[in-house]
Steps between C-alpha positions, in 0.01 A plus 500: 500500500377577149150540635608747771692712254197517273288608796761764584457663162122470526508724808622777277156481342374687806679818411442819684303753298773766459752243382250342264424837345868577445599188304351226291437197723721265301787751508465545875494125565800444275705787645422405857581135432825584328608737777419243767687223319798726430521583871486130584796434271691807616457416869524121473791470746351753740172310496683181596663678793188700592190304387261756650627759250256352248211648700651846469535457124141389456378786720703757304451375146164322480279619783476866390315376191240294683164624625464300822180672602332383179649150531384478861154614398487225236621234746256593775214545252174562686679515837685816393182704544441383856860547613595822674759731347752379760428136416531567128833673547631224726391231255659680205828538690511135607400387151786708360747336741374155403542569129843656543620194691342259252637666188839571652536134589422393144736761357786361708466188285509684168782377279495676163181352360378671185195725534271553204261796521182425310267769364272642765123499494282771643139497599265730319556789740880448510491537878642150529742319275670163507865478405586136455851367527659164446802397699707220355 
């Protein structure tokens, strides 16, 4: 589970451009993480009764901050160029559904582990940064 939670926070590294411009990456990752975890605590009983609610939470809280087109482009690599616009859109949508289900499943198992937000590193052009976290 620890591994899946770490991957969950790594996804926030693929921030959409407008969100990235508005906040420092580490602040955005921390705020989004804290909001998501607060909602998990707040709705703990509801989530037991309605397990699919976790998907709604992930879609509302995390997904608006993720650039799925860019992530899909990175995953498909050279095949992105040969795919049609319809194929690209379909792949990005299915990839989004896969990640929502994967991360939501791991979040269901979250039980108050401590999260440490380490200093972020940016590449020379600051177009990409890495915000590392440790979950204990």
